[in-house]
N, C-alpha and C positions, 0 to 999 in steps of 0.2 A: 058809722066811726062810734069805738065805744067812748065813753069819756074816764078820766083817772078815777074818778069817783066811782064807778062802777067795778071796777077791776082791785080796785082794794075792798070795794064791799066785798066782793066774791070771797076773797082770801080771807078778810078777817072772822070769819066762823070756821075757819078748819082747823084750830091748832088740833082737837082731838084724832081728827081722821090723819092729819100729818103723822098723829105721835104714832098709832094704829099701824101706818106702812115703816115707818121707822122699825117699832119692833119685829116688822114680819123680816124683814131683809137683813135687820143688825143680827137674827135667830139663824142665817144660814149664810155656812163658812163660805169663804170665800177668798183667799189667801193667794198670794200671782201664780206661785206653781198650780191651783187648784182647780182649772181647768171647768170642770164639773162644778165646781162649787159655784164660781164667777158667772157659766154660764143659767144657775137654777135662779143668782139676782135678777140677771139678764132680763131671763122667761117672765118671770113674778112682775119685773118693770113693764116690760110690755104688754104682760094681760092686763095690768092697772090702764094702763095706756089707753090700748084699745077699745079695753071697756067704755072708755071716754072719747073717744071715735075719732082718737091720734091715730093717724096713718105711723107705722113704725116700718120699718126693715133691719135685716142683721145682715151683717159681715161677717162668714165664721173663720176661724184659724183653729190650724192643727194643734198647737199647742199652747196657747194662750188663750184666754177669752175672747168670746166672741164680742165684737164692736156691737149695739145695738144705736139707730138710728131712729129718731124721731123728727115730725116734722108738720109744722101750724104754718096754715095759710095767712099771707098776710091781708089785712083787709082795710087800708089805708090808702087814703089818695093825693098824698103829697109826690111832687117830684124827687124833694130830697135822697141824696142818698143814705139809705136806712130809714126811707119815711113811710115805705108803701107802697103796695102797686105788687101786682103780676111782675115779676122779672129784677126786682129791685133786690138790691145785694140782702141776705139774711144776716138776723142778728142770733151767733151761735151760743147756747146754754151748754157748756162741760162740764163732766162728773166722771171721776171713775169709780167701780165697782169693784177693784180689789183692794182687799185689806195686807198687812203683813202676818197675820195671827196664821197658824197650823190646823190644820182637819181638826177637828173636835172640842176648840175652842169657844163655837155659840154656844154646843152644850154643857161646855163645863162653867160659862160665862153670860146666861143669856139675860137677853134686854131687863133692864130694872130700871127704876125711876124711886132714887132719891130724895125728897124735897122737889125742887124744881129741876132737878137734874135726871138727864137720862144717862144711862149705862151698858154699857158691853160692846163688844172688842167691832170698832172699826164704827162704832157710833157718830163720833165727829168724823173722821177719816176716811171715806167723805160721806158714810150713808147717808147723815142728814140733808147735806148738801144735794143727794142723788132727789131726796124727797123734796126738799125745794122748786129742784127743777121743774120735777114733774110735775107738781102742783102750779108752778108759775104757766108752762106747760099749758096744761088743763085749764086755768082761769081765762088765758086767752083764746081755745078752743073753744069754750062754754059760753063767753060774752061777745063772738063775735070774729074774733080775729085777731092778731097784732097790727098794730101798724105797719111794721115789717115783718115778712116772714121769718119763722122761727126754726131755729133746728138745733135741738137734742141731740150730742153727744157723749154716750156711757161706754166708757172704753175697762177694757179689765184687767189691764199691765202698768199702771203706772209709778206701780212701788217697785219696782224692777226695772226704770226706764223706757219704758213704753217701747220694747221692739219691732211687737207687731202693729202696732195702733198706731206710730208715729207717723207713716204717710198718710192715714187717712187724717189724724187731726192737721196736718200740713196743707192737705188740700181741700177740708174743711171751713181751713180757717183762713188760707189764702182767696174760696168764694166770700168770707162774710165781710160785714162791713165794720161788725165790733163782733168782740168775745168777753163774756163772761165766764170764768170761772168759778166752781162752786167749794171750792178746799173750805175749811171751815175758818171760821173767822177768826183773827185773834183774841187770845183768853182777854184782851183788856176793851172788844169791840170793835179793834180797828179789821180794813180791809189793806190788800198788800197791791203795792203800786211798781213793787221790780222785785227781783230772787237772783240771787246765783245759779249761775248753768251746773249742770253734774255729767260724769260719768262713770261706770263700772265697769272694772273689767275683772279677769280668773285669770289667774298662772296655773299651770300646771306644770310643776318641775319632775322626770324623770331619775331617774340613782339607779344606783347598783344595792343589790339584794345581798347581804352575806350574813355569815352568825355573828351576832354581838358578840360571843367570846370566846370563841373558837378562832377564826380569822379575822374581826372587824375590819383589819386596814385591805382588804381584797371589797371592803365595802365603800359607794359611796351614798350618804345617808343624803335624801332630798332633801329631810325634817332640819338639817343642819346648816342647808345651801338656802332655806327660806328662813330661816330665821338670819341669817347674814344681809335679805334683799328688805326682810320688813324693816330692821335697821339703817338701810340706805331711801326705802323708799319714806319711810316717817321724816326721814331729814329731806324731804323736797317741801314742807309746812312752809311757807311762804306767810307768816302776818299780816306784812306792808302792801301785797298783792294781795291779799284775803282769799291766799289760796290755800285749803287744806287737805293732805292724805290721810288717808286711813284704813289700815287693813282690818275687815270687820270679823271676819271668817275664815280661820283655817283647817286641815284637816291633812291627814298623810300616816304614812305608817301601816308594817304589817300586822306587827307583833314587838312586844315591849323587850323579846332578845333579839330582834331583826334590824340590821343597819338598813335603815328604812325607803325603799326602792323608788316610794313616790310621795308628793305632799300637794297640796293645792291649797290657794287664798282667793279671796275675793278683794276688793279694792275699791275705794271711795273715792273721787278726786269732786274735788267745789273750789270752783272760778267766780271771778266777778266781771272780768276781762274776755269779752268773746276771744282775744287774739291768744288767749293763754292755754287756750283747750288743745291745740294740737301741740304746740309746745310740750304742755306738759303728759297727755301721753305718748310723747316719743322719750321724754324723760325715764316715766315708769316702764317701756316696754324697754328699752336700753338697760335697766336695771334687771328686768325680769330675763332676757338673753344671758347676760354677762354673768358668765357660771366661774365657781372658783380653781374649778377642780376641771381634769379630764374625765369624762361618763355619766358627769351631767348636762342634760339641758331640758329645757325650759321654752315653755310656748304661751303665749299669750292670744286673750281672744277680748271683744270688745262686749259686754251685755247689753248693752242700754245705754244712751246720753239724753239731756234737756240743755239745749239752748237758756242761756240770762234771761231772762224776762227784764229788758230795758227800756229805760223810758224813755219815750218821743214823745213830740208834739201831739200826736194822734192818742197815747195813752193818758197823757195829761190830761186833755180836753176829756176823757172818756171817762177817767176818774173823777173831775169835777163833775161830770154830769151825773155820775151816783152819789155822790157825796151830797150833791146838791138837792136828790131823790130823797135821800135818807132824812137833810134835814129839814124838808117840809115837813116830813114823818117824826119830826120831833127825836130823832134821833142823833144823837152826839157822836160821829165816826170819824175816824185819821187816818191815812195813809201813810202806811209805813213801809220799809224795806224790810226782808224777809232772807238769812243768809241760807236757810231750804232749797231748792230746785222743785219745780212740780210740770206738768205738763202746757200751761200758761205759759212757760216758754219758749218751747215748739212751740205754738201757736203767736207770739210775738215777733217770734222769727220770720215770719212771713212777711213783716211787715202791718199786720191788719193790729189796728187801736186795741191793746189787751189790759183788764180789768180781774184781781184774781182775789181771795180768799172772802169771797161774797156768801159763803155756806154761812150757816149758823151758826153761833159764834159756843166754842166747843177748846179742850186744854187736854194737856195729858198724853199725847195721839200715842198711839205705837205700845200703848202699856196698860196693865192690868186698871190703872186709875181713870181711864179716859173718860170723860165725860162730855156731854151738850146739855147746854142750856136749852131748855126745852121754850120759855120762855121768848124764846130768839125765833124760834119758827115760824112763827106770820109778820114776823117786822120784818127779817130779811128778805123772805118771801115779797112782801111790799115792796120793799126798796127796790130787790129788781124788778119788779114788776113796772114801779114807774120812772125806773130810768129807761128801760124798753119803750115804754109811752112816750118818752121825749127824747126818744133818737130822732137826729134830722129836726127839731125843733127848734 
């Protein structure tokens, strides 16, 4: 069995290699709806992992990016859970390959370095985390295997609620003894031990077209109806229960001089209490279906959802394990709750201990100002590797 020092020493000189891989995948477009782009990222990572002797397989999807699985066998002999040996539950390293940016963004804003920060679309959220996971997998593969089997899961639709990959995440997490999610470390260096849940909906309203000048009374405006519904949906916000509802996308209408025959909206729901999800979804649907006039109708569909990442005894212990490993390396980090949601909530809902935001430190995600602290690439990889070494210890 390898020593802790061996794995840390293997990672120590890898900064420039990590930056090189990060630049390569940042410069590949991969918005959630750009399946071809996400799959190019996946193929690049697969080629890199397989060149290091790491076994990979792919689960294909028709519309969303394919899921890449990577496997490193365990080499330890402990009988403890997550302690090693064939047949023991694996540790799961997760990350998503998709970003929120449109096609062409990587060409407009390719990876760049200013000072000790890397910039580019998705550099922090979460391509730096993918790089970290890939190097940790390779580190264990090249130094004799991890004390427990390691599974790397690279998904392609997290930014839209993981509609395709959710069952794969649930199955992988349920088989694991611990889940480490590589979302970006907070700007203050903290990791995340709790998140809100979320759900995303699309509402489509059908109205009746009419000439806006000649006979407007014959029409039924889907846009006007959508406006009424938006006011009602935003009225569902509840600061006391930490529930937020936001209509983030709207579209509709045929022409400026036509009573709008159609309109659509996409709605973002966030909640802390798992019991609020069904209640709030029902309230959102009730508003969607309640039209003010005859001749109007609406339908609602769920685009994706995340369970809250809840604190429990297992996650508290795993968080303490990681923080202990980071402290042993001289890294002053703490755990915090965040109001955003992620695939770590899907994993946590299976009951498997889960900890999140272990990736390199970054900030301004989803914006042109997004950055990743390049000086955190190796230290965060070392902290994750050391935590894995100490599982079951």
